[in-house]
Structures are given as structure tokens and as C-alpha cells.
Steps between C-alpha positions, in 0.01 A plus 500: 500500500563854398728660757566843338344675204810719445651252261175462290400688186153649491285516189164650440258378235351822360130512421229272637533121579227257572527441881331165463833374378732339756874462502537249221288698257669831603843340435388433144423869467843583639656277234286577195385864547786641705778297342655420842598179671248427777733260690773762555558678827217756428174625631227557237205726583164513323189722542134444419291719262350731764830537681370378834699175524871421438663157505868414512657169420849379596665171419681350796701188395211256501174696499327837462430768762182690415442830675177700449371833628145618445404858591167549671485859383699686237720367225869436431683721250606264226686556169318435175789419271856372498636849450378598839631190696629164465793469734449679830681541827378372825455858613269570211294191577468600862393847389212336302401286800479810718288696249771690307557527130860439396405543135375860536742727333511869592595751242851637521484874557797708422543827687500811291645846573277708720595817309 
């Protein structure tokens, strides 16, 4: 059983994923599309096309944990391509779960002389 997530790596599958898929099919996506090893100490997170449902899978020695969250109202902020996100921190994932957008980038403004 998972005791702490601090020692796990977190990966987001950018874009949309068919949420009819379960852990075994999602692990094939991890291997083929993401180029990662699904049986490592990692959490893999997927989102459906309308951004209302996310699903995470975790391999735990002899089976899969599947965790899903479906919003009753609103949508999750989700990256569209690998340049936006692939490996994320647990803090970024929690930000998504609480309605934030860790992929939003604010412009860098440089102060100018007031003269």
C-alpha cells in the first residue's frame, strides 16, 4: 500500500484521453505515447476531452490503484502538449485539483525608469 507520495514521480499526459480506458489500457499509453515505464514508482494522470474528469494510475507491487475525480461544475486546467507539461510536482497537481492553473505563465515585466 502507498504510504507516502513524496517518493513518487508525477507525470501528466497532455491533451485528452478516453476515460473509458482503465489502468491496463492507460499503462499502454504511458509506455507507447509517453515513453515512460508504467511499473516504476510513479503516478500518471490523464484528463478527458472536456476537462471535467481526471484519472490517476499508480502501480503498487502487485496491482493498480485507480483514482478519479469528476467535477460537477467547471473544468480542470490541462496542458495541450508536452512542451507545457509532462513531469509535474505534487504541488502542481494539487493546484489543478483545487482549480488552479500551474501552466499559466505570466509575462515578465521589467521596470523602466520613471523619468
